[in-house]
VEXDREN-2710 file (C-alpha; in Angstrom, 1 decimal):
% VEXDREN-2710
k/r/px/py/pz
1/MET/-0.9/-28.3/58.6
2/THR/0.8/-31.6/59.0
3/GLY/-2.1/-34.0/58.6
4/GLU/-3.6/-33.0/61.9
5/SER/-7.4/-33.0/62.0
6/SER/-9.1/-29.7/63.0
7/HIS/-11.1/-31.8/65.6
8/ASP/-10.7/-31.1/69.2
9/SER/-9.3/-34.5/70.6
10/ARG/-10.4/-33.5/73.9
11/GLU/-14.1/-34.4/73.2
12/PRO/-14.3/-37.9/72.1
13/ASP/-16.4/-38.6/69.0
14/PRO/-18.8/-41.6/69.0
15/THR/-18.0/-44.5/66.9
16/PRO/-20.8/-45.0/64.3
17/ASN/-22.2/-48.4/65.4
18/PRO/-25.9/-49.3/64.5
19/GLY/-25.7/-52.3/67.0
20/ILE/-24.6/-50.2/69.9
21/ASP/-27.4/-47.6/69.1
22/ALA/-30.0/-50.1/69.1
23/GLN/-28.7/-51.6/72.4
24/LYS/-28.9/-48.2/74.0
25/ARG/-32.5/-47.5/72.7
26/LYS/-33.4/-50.9/73.8
27/THR/-32.1/-50.3/77.3
28/ILE/-34.0/-47.0/77.6
29/LEU/-37.2/-48.6/76.1
30/THR/-36.8/-51.3/78.8
31/GLY/-36.5/-48.6/81.5
32/VAL/-39.6/-46.9/80.2
33/VAL/-41.6/-50.2/80.3
34/ALA/-40.2/-51.3/83.7
35/SER/-41.0/-47.9/85.1
36/ALA/-44.7/-48.2/83.9
37/ALA/-45.0/-51.7/85.2
38/PHE/-43.5/-50.9/88.5
39/GLY/-45.8/-47.8/88.7
40/VAL/-48.9/-50.2/88.2
41/VAL/-47.7/-52.5/90.6
42/TYR/-46.7/-50.0/93.3
43/GLY/-50.0/-48.5/93.0
44/ALA/-51.8/-51.8/93.6
45/VAL/-50.1/-52.9/96.6
46/PRO/-51.1/-51.7/100.1
47/ALA/-48.7/-48.9/101.5
48/ASP/-46.3/-49.5/104.2
49/THR/-46.3/-53.3/103.9
50/ILE/-43.3/-55.7/103.1
51/ILE/-44.5/-56.0/99.4
52/ASP/-44.4/-52.2/99.2
53/TYR/-40.7/-52.3/100.1
54/VAL/-40.0/-55.2/97.8
55/VAL/-41.5/-53.3/94.9
56/ILE/-39.3/-50.3/95.6
57/ALA/-36.1/-52.2/96.1
58/SER/-36.9/-54.2/92.9
59/PHE/-37.4/-51.0/91.0
60/VAL/-34.2/-49.4/92.3
61/PHE/-32.2/-52.5/91.4
62/VAL/-33.6/-52.7/88.0
63/ALA/-33.2/-48.9/87.3
64/TRP/-29.6/-49.0/88.5
65/ALA/-28.7/-52.0/86.4
66/LEU/-30.2/-50.4/83.3
67/ILE/-28.5/-47.1/84.0
68/ILE/-25.0/-49.0/84.3
69/GLN/-25.8/-50.9/81.2
70/TRP/-26.5/-47.8/79.3
71/CYS/-23.3/-46.2/80.5
72/LEU/-21.2/-49.2/79.6
73/LEU/-22.8/-49.1/76.1
74/ASN/-22.1/-45.4/75.7
75/ALA/-18.6/-45.7/76.9
76/GLN/-18.0/-48.4/74.3
77/GLN/-19.5/-46.3/71.6
78/TYR/-17.3/-43.2/72.6
79/ASN/-14.2/-45.4/72.9
80/VAL/-13.9/-44.6/76.6
81/GLN/-12.3/-46.9/79.1
82/LEU/-14.0/-46.9/82.3
83/SER/-12.3/-47.9/85.5
84/ARG/-13.5/-50.8/87.6
85/GLY/-14.3/-48.4/90.1
86/PHE/-17.1/-46.9/88.1
87/LYS/-19.4/-49.9/88.5
88/VAL/-18.7/-49.8/92.3
89/ALA/-19.5/-46.2/92.5
90/ALA/-22.4/-46.5/90.4
91/ILE/-23.9/-48.9/93.0
92/ILE/-22.6/-47.5/96.2
93/VAL/-23.0/-43.7/95.5
94/PRO/-26.3/-42.6/94.6
95/GLY/-26.0/-43.5/91.0
96/PRO/-28.5/-41.4/89.0
97/LEU/-27.7/-38.3/91.3
98/VAL/-24.0/-38.3/91.4
99/THR/-22.3/-40.9/89.4
100/ILE/-24.0/-40.3/86.0
101/PRO/-23.5/-36.6/85.9
102/CYS/-19.7/-37.4/86.6
103/TYR/-19.8/-39.8/83.8
104/LEU/-21.3/-37.5/81.4
105/LEU/-18.7/-34.8/82.4
106/TYR/-15.9/-37.2/82.0
107/THR/-17.0/-38.7/78.5
108/ARG/-18.5/-35.5/76.9
109/ARG/-16.9/-32.7/78.7
110/LEU/-18.7/-29.3/77.9
111/ARG/-21.6/-31.1/76.3
112/GLY/-21.8/-33.3/79.4
113/LEU/-22.2/-30.1/81.6
114/PHE/-25.2/-29.3/79.4
115/SER/-26.6/-32.7/79.8
116/CYS/-26.2/-32.5/83.6
117/VAL/-28.1/-29.3/83.7
118/LEU/-30.9/-30.8/81.8
119/PHE/-31.0/-33.8/83.9
120/TYR/-31.3/-31.9/87.2
121/ALA/-33.8/-29.4/85.7
122/LEU/-36.0/-32.5/84.9
123/VAL/-35.6/-33.9/88.4
124/ALA/-36.5/-30.5/89.7
125/VAL/-39.5/-30.1/87.5
126/ILE/-40.8/-33.7/88.6
127/TRP/-40.2/-32.9/92.3
128/LEU/-42.3/-29.6/91.8
129/LEU/-45.1/-31.2/90.1
130/ASN/-45.3/-33.8/92.7
131/GLU/-45.4/-31.1/95.4
132/LEU/-47.8/-29.2/93.5
133/ALA/-50.1/-32.4/93.3
134/VAL/-49.8/-33.1/96.9
135/ARG/-50.6/-29.4/97.9
136/VAL/-53.8/-29.2/95.4
137/GLY/-55.1/-32.6/96.6
138/PHE/-54.4/-34.7/93.4
139/ALA/-52.2/-36.9/95.4
140/THR/-51.8/-38.0/99.1
141/VAL/-48.6/-38.5/101.1
142/THR/-48.6/-41.6/103.2
END
């Protein structure tokens, strides 16, 4: 061995940084609180009104902003240089469904693939539970 590390250089290591970890946790917590707040507001407004659509648009904007912020913090932690096109793609392309899995695959390689499978499994479970609730009568479709 000529001083080379046994670490596979194709998979980046996160730089230990308690500040970035705290910011990432704060971003996730903000998303959870915002989701709950928007859920309460959305449940309180009348359906199919302009206020209903403003609440939905506001939630989408806040969610995408938080997702992009988390990705930028994560890229900083993993020492990954993202292109300027990433931010544009995260806004134009359906961010959570396409851009984030691509980001995870780019930064984490094989571990990113596992994260993507878990993400899509979670989306599928939520969708199935929603369908079940509608069919059983716990929720209504408007």
